[in-house]
N, C-alpha and C positions, 0 to 999 in steps of 0.2 A: 711668389710667396709660400712659404712651407709652415704650416702650423696646424697641431693637432688638437681634440679636444675631446676628453673621454666622459662619459656619461655614466653612471652608476645607481641602478634602481636600489634604493636602499628598503623599502617596503611597499607592499601596497595594501588598500583597503577595500572594502565594501560595507556599504551603509545599506540594509535592507530596508530599514523605516522609508529613506528617501526614495528608495527605487521604486517601492510601494506607491508613492504618493506621487513620481514623477514621468517613471519611465512608461515606453508603450507596452512593454515586456517586463512585467514587475519581476518575473524570474528570472532573470538576464545574469544574474548571479556577479563575480567578479570579472573583472576585465580581462579578457583571456591573451591582451597583448604582450603583458608583461610580466616578469615574474622574479621577486629579492632576489638579487644579485647579479641579474641582467646587466653586460656591461657593450655600450658602445662606444667605439673609437672614430670619431669624424675627422676626416684630413679633407685641407685645403691645398694642394699643390697644382701645379699645371695638368697633371695625368689625372684629377681625381677631384671632385668638388662636391664633398658632400652636404653641405649647406645647401644647396639649392637643387636638391633630389631626396628629399629627406630618409638617405641611405636606400635610395631604389626600394620603397614600400616597407623596410623593415621598423619603422617608426610610426605610432602612431602619432595621426595628425592631430588629435587635441592637446595630445601632451608636447607636441614638437610647438605647436601655438604659445605655450607655458613658458619653452624653454628659449627658443629661437632667438631671441635677444641677447641671452645670456654667452649662447653658442656663438654667435656672428662675433660678437665681442671677441673672443678667445680667437676664432679663427683667424680674425685680423691682428691678430700678435698683442687682445689687448691686456691691459693690466690686471692683478688677482686682488683685490683689495685685503692685505692680510688680515684686517681686522676680523674676519668671518669666513675667509677662507684657507684650510690646512694648507700650508705648502710644504710640500714634501722634502 
C-alpha cells in the first residue's frame, strides 16, 4: 500500500486569559511545536509507516490526537469529501 497525506499548519493561536485560568504555568505563551506554514508529509509504504510513529517525535501528541483519524483514512486511500476539501 502506498499513500501519502500532507498536513499544513495554517495558523497558531494563543489565548492568554485561558492560559491564566487553566495552565500550571500561565506565562508559558504559545505552543513552540508548530508555526504557520509548517508542512508534514506522512507516508504509508512497506518501508515507512509514519502513522504509528507520530513522525518520529516531529508531531505534537495533542495535535495528533485531534487529526489522526483523518490522517489514517487518507493513508488507507480514503476518499476526500469534495464538499469541504479542495481537490488540487
